[in-house]
Each structure stands twice: as C-alpha cells, then as structure tokens.
N, C-alpha and C positions, 0 to 999 in steps of 0.2 A: 814537350815531354823529353827529359834527359836520357840519353843512352848511356847505359852502363857496361862496361866490359870487363869481366872477370877473368885472369889470367893465372894458370898454374903451369906445372911442367909438362904433363901428359894429358890434360884436359879430359880427365877421368873420374875425379873424385873430387877435389876442392873448388875448383871454378864451376863445374856443374851443379852443385850443391848451393853454391851461392847464386848462381841464375836462376834456380829454380825458386829461390826466395821470391823473385820478383816476377813469377807467372802471374798474370793477369792484374799486375799492379796498376792503379789507376794514374800514377804520376813518371813511372820509368818503364823502360824496355831494356831489358837484359840480354846480354850474350856471353859465351866464354868462349876461352882458346887455350891454346898450350903453346909454350917457347920449345919444346923438344922436337925432333924430326919424327919422334912416335905417337906425337900428338892425334888424337881423334880427328880434332879441328886447330890448324896451326894459325898463330898468329901471322896477321899480313895487313899490307897497308890499308886495304880497303875496310877492314874491321877496325883499324886504329882511325881512320877517317870518320867511321859511322860514329864513333864513341865520343862522348861528350866528357864521361870521367873514364878514367883506366885504373883499376883495381887489381894489384899483383899479391900473390900470396907471400911472396920472399923477395929480399932485397936482389937476389943474383936476377931475378925475372927484370926487375925494373932495368937492370944494368944491359941485358941483354937485349930489352927492346929499344933503349937509348940507342944502342950500339948498330941496330940492324935498320931503325927507324930514324934517324937523327933530325931530318927535315920535317917530318910528320907529327913527330911527339912535341916539338918545341910550346905549341901552344896548349897544351893538354894536361888537366891534372892527372899525376901520375902517381896514386899513392899506395904505401905499403902495408898491408895488413899483418905481417908478421906472424903468420899461421903456417907451422911447419907440416911437412909430410906425413903425416903420423895420423891420417882420418882416411876411411873407405867414404865412397859415396853416400849422403844421407844419413852420416854418423849424427846421433843426436846432440853429442858432446861439440860437434864441428858447427851445426845448426844453431847452437846457443852463442859458440864464440861469433859467428859470424852476425848473429842477430844483434850482438852487443857491438862490434865493430861498425855496422852498417845501420844502426838505429837513426841517424838523422835523414836515412833516405827511404828506411820502410815506413 
C-alpha cells in the first residue's frame, strides 16, 4: 500500500484537504505536512522516509524539501501539483482540482 505525503506551506488548507481524499482508501495511506515554521505539522525526515510518493502544492515547496532533506529525497518521486494558495480547507473547487490531479491514485 503506497504511502502518499501531501505538502503545502502551513498544512492547514491544501495538503489536509488532499490527505482527506484518501481517508479509508483501499490502496493508499495519506498524511500531510507543511514547510513553514508555522505549519500545524512540519515536514520532517520521518515523514519523508514514510512516504512512497510526495506531492507538493507549489514548486517552492519542492525546492525547500530538496534543500532540507537532500540525502533522503533522492529516491522518492516528488511531484508538483501547481495549486496556488487560493483555497480554504475543503473548498469544493480545490477538491475538484485535487481529484483531477490525483485521478490515477484515487
């Protein structure tokens, strides 16, 4: 069962919404984290090691992760979803965008 990690800045809107799409999923487990010092759950080495695939909302999240965890991240797919910080948690438009971006995993 592949582990999916979703990352945004503060881990309060985009990445938790993405994680929640995978609640009780038959094939995947999902967690979420943020890159900011103010994130509810901060990205860390343990989460990166847990993940089989890492999805970030913006390119800057990818760069931050590559800088902070260069040794751990080399063997992991790190995919940019290109979803700007324009949505609240559970926003229906955000959910539709995520479903479209993640269709092969859902």
